[in-house]
C-alpha positions in Angstrom: 8.6 -2.8 8.9 10.4 -4.9 6.3 13.8 -3.4 7.1 13.4 -1.1 4.1 11.7 2.3 3.9 11.0 4.0 0.6 12.4 7.5 0.2 11.1 10.2 -2.1 12.9 8.8 -5.1 11.3 5.4 -4.6 14.5 3.6 -3.6 15.3 2.1 -0.2 16.7 4.2 2.6 18.2 1.2 4.3 18.6 -2.2 2.8 18.8 -5.6 4.4 22.3 -6.8 3.6 21.0 -10.2 2.3 18.4 -8.8 0.0 18.7 -6.6 -3.1 17.0 -3.2 -3.4 13.5 -3.3 -4.8 11.9 -1.0 -7.5 8.4 -1.0 -8.9 9.7 -1.6 -12.4 11.6 -4.8 -11.5 9.7 -6.3 -8.6 6.6 -8.6 -8.8 3.8 -8.8 -6.3 4.9 -12.3 -5.5 8.4 -11.1 -4.6 7.0 -8.5 -2.3 4.7 -11.0 -0.6 7.6 -13.4 -0.2 9.9 -10.7 1.3 7.2 -9.6 3.7 6.5 -13.2 4.7 10.2 -13.9 5.3 10.5 -10.8 7.5 7.5 -11.9 9.6 8.7 -15.5 9.8 12.2 -14.5 10.9 10.6 -12.8 13.9 7.9 -15.4 14.6 5.2 -12.9 14.0 2.8 -15.0 11.9 1.2 -16.1 15.2 -0.1 -12.5 15.5 -1.3 -12.2 11.9 -4.9 -13.2 12.2 -7.1 -11.4 9.6 -8.7 -9.3 12.4 -5.3 -8.0 13.6 -4.0 -7.4 10.2 -7.1 -5.5 9.1 -6.9 -3.3 12.2 -3.2 -2.7 11.7 -3.9 -1.8 8.0 -6.6 0.7 9.1 -4.3 2.2 11.7 -1.5 2.7 9.2 -3.9 4.2 6.6 -4.9 6.7 9.3 -1.3 7.5 9.9 -0.9 8.2 6.1 -4.1 10.4 6.2 -2.6 12.4 9.1 -0.1 14.0 6.8 -3.0 15.6 4.8 -5.4 16.4 7.6 -7.0 19.8 7.2 -5.0 20.4 4.0 -6.6 21.7 0.9 -6.2 19.5 -2.2 -3.5 21.9 -3.4 -1.7 21.8 0.0 -1.9 18.0 0.0 -0.2 17.9 -3.4 2.5 20.2 -2.1 3.2 17.9 0.9 3.5 15.0 -1.5 6.0 16.9 -3.7 8.2 18.2 -0.8 11.2 15.9 -0.4 10.8 15.6 3.4 7.0 15.2 3.2 7.4 12.7 0.4 9.8 10.6 2.5 7.4 10.6 5.5 4.4 9.6 3.4 6.4 7.0 1.6 7.0 5.3 4.9 3.4 5.4 5.8 2.3 4.1 2.4 4.9 1.3 2.7 3.3 0.3 6.1 -0.2 0.2 4.4 1.0 -1.9 1.6 3.0 -4.2 3.8 0.0 -4.9 6.0 -2.1 -5.5 2.8 0.5 -8.0 1.6 0.6 -9.6 5.1 -3.2 -9.9 4.9 -3.1 -11.5 1.5 -0.4 -13.9 2.8 -2.4 -14.8 5.9 -5.6 -15.4 4.0 -4.2 -17.1 0.9 -5.6 -14.3 -1.4 -4.1 -13.8 -4.8 -3.7 -10.1 -4.7 -3.2 -9.7 -8.5 -6.3 -11.7 -9.2 -8.3 -9.8 -6.6 -7.2 -6.5 -8.1 -8.0 -7.7 -11.6 -11.5 -8.8 -10.5 -12.1 -5.5 -8.7 -11.1 -3.4 -11.7 -13.4 -5.5 -13.9 -16.3 -5.0 -11.4 -15.6 -1.2 -11.2 -15.5 -1.0 -15.0 -19.1 -2.2 -15.0 -20.1 0.1 -12.2 -18.3 3.1 -13.7 -18.6 3.0 -17.5 -16.3 5.5 -19.1 -19.2 7.3 -20.9 -20.9 8.0 -17.6 -18.0 8.3 -15.1 -15.3 10.1 -17.1 -14.4 13.3 -15.2 -17.0 12.7 -12.4 -16.4 11.7 -8.8 -20.0 10.6 -8.2 -20.7 7.1 -6.7 -21.9 4.5 -9.3 -25.4 4.7 -7.9 -25.5 8.4 -8.8 -24.2 8.2 -12.4 
């Protein structure tokens, strides 16, 4: 979607000639948001980026990511994620999910980092370490 697709090693498969390669260790959320926004603006796609459309596209891409693990056991799903060709395919799907999340943040003016920080703080209250450690139960069942 952005002209770059992550490969198993985390680097770009193809790169836009005018933009440097991105890595998690050297790229900020703001840089990602700006890059995604520039890509959409170059194509005049912002007109289609209503929250409704972006939330639906995000859900559709998440479903495509889930497809790679459908009917797999937890162990089989880990094997898919470790296999180089499987990892490359799921990297593309994950990139699509994150791109739509970034587009959604852009379109709605949400500060993604602040939203994540607030959510982690709320989850820390819902899931105190002494009750939640090693458990997958919902906070209402702790």
